[in-house]
C-alpha positions in Angstrom: 72.3 130.4 87.5 69.7 130.5 84.8 72.2 131.9 82.3 74.8 129.2 82.9 75.9 127.3 79.9 77.1 124.1 81.6 76.6 122.0 84.7 80.2 122.9 85.7 79.4 126.6 85.6 76.4 126.0 87.9 78.4 123.9 90.3 81.2 126.5 90.4 78.6 129.3 91.1 77.2 127.2 94.0 80.7 126.7 95.5 81.6 130.4 95.0 78.3 131.5 96.6 78.9 129.2 99.6 82.5 130.7 100.0 81.1 134.2 99.9 78.4 133.5 102.5 80.6 131.6 104.9 83.9 133.5 104.6 85.7 130.2 104.1 88.9 130.0 101.9 88.4 126.9 99.9 85.4 124.9 98.7 85.1 121.5 97.1 82.1 119.6 95.7 82.4 115.9 96.2 79.8 113.7 94.5 79.2 110.0 94.9 80.5 107.8 92.1 80.5 104.1 92.3 80.1 104.1 96.1 83.0 106.6 96.7 83.1 110.3 97.1 85.0 112.0 94.2 86.0 115.6 94.0 84.0 117.1 91.1 85.1 120.7 91.4 87.1 123.0 93.7 87.3 126.8 94.1 89.3 129.3 96.0 87.6 132.3 97.7 90.0 134.6 95.9 88.8 133.1 92.6 90.2 130.3 90.5 90.0 126.6 90.4 91.5 124.1 92.8 92.6 120.6 91.6 91.2 117.5 93.3 94.6 116.8 94.9 94.4 120.1 96.7 91.6 118.8 99.0 93.5 118.9 102.3 91.9 115.7 103.7 91.3 112.3 102.1 87.8 112.0 100.5 87.5 108.7 102.3 87.5 110.5 105.7 84.7 112.8 104.6 82.8 109.8 103.3 83.2 108.0 106.6 81.7 111.0 108.5 78.9 111.2 105.9 78.1 107.5 106.3 78.2 107.6 110.1 76.0 110.6 110.6 72.9 110.2 112.7 70.4 112.4 110.8 69.9 113.7 107.3 71.4 117.1 107.4 74.1 117.1 110.0 77.6 116.0 109.5 80.3 116.1 112.2 83.8 116.0 110.7 87.2 115.9 112.5 90.1 115.8 110.0 92.5 114.4 112.7 90.2 111.8 114.2 90.4 108.0 113.9 93.6 107.4 112.1 94.0 104.0 113.8 97.5 104.7 115.1 98.7 105.9 111.7 99.1 109.6 112.6 99.8 111.5 109.5 102.2 114.5 109.8 100.7 116.1 106.7 97.3 116.2 108.4 98.8 117.7 111.6 100.2 120.6 109.5 97.0 121.5 107.8 96.3 124.4 110.1 92.5 124.1 109.5 90.7 126.5 111.7 87.2 125.5 110.6 85.7 122.8 108.4 82.1 122.8 107.2 80.7 119.8 105.3 77.1 120.1 104.0 75.5 116.9 102.8 73.8 117.2 99.4 70.6 115.2 99.2 68.4 114.2 96.4 64.9 115.7 96.8 61.9 113.5 95.9 58.7 115.0 94.5 55.6 114.4 96.6 52.1 113.7 95.4 49.0 115.7 95.6 50.0 119.1 97.0 53.3 119.3 95.0 55.6 119.0 98.0 59.2 118.1 97.6 61.0 116.2 100.4 64.1 114.3 101.2 63.3 110.7 102.2 66.3 109.1 103.9 70.1 109.4 104.5 70.4 107.1 101.5 69.3 110.0 99.3 72.6 111.7 99.9 74.5 112.2 96.7 77.5 114.2 97.8 79.1 116.8 100.1 79.9 120.5 99.9 83.2 120.8 101.7 84.4 124.2 102.9 87.5 125.1 105.0 
């Protein structure tokens, strides 16, 4: 990472590393922008970029799970849950075997001993989505 020339290269390396470690097939980095989660970058395990419209679930659904979580680091996500009677055939056909969403939180520097800590759920700045 220290030799990366751009922020995008660093973010791509993070996604690719997460895909390697987890064995997932696709990864997307969603960052908060104006109160909404926006796909910043997507990668395939086999290599190569994914477009934002290739995220298989609506970012608003991921954002809802992020907003409703009970603690700082956990996020429970069901891509077929709570469609308010508007069942979407395209979601039913996703064939998602596993979805992992990792909240990305802003760390705050401490005082005195040089500690770094996350303060609250409000320090969340995005999500790493893997499926």
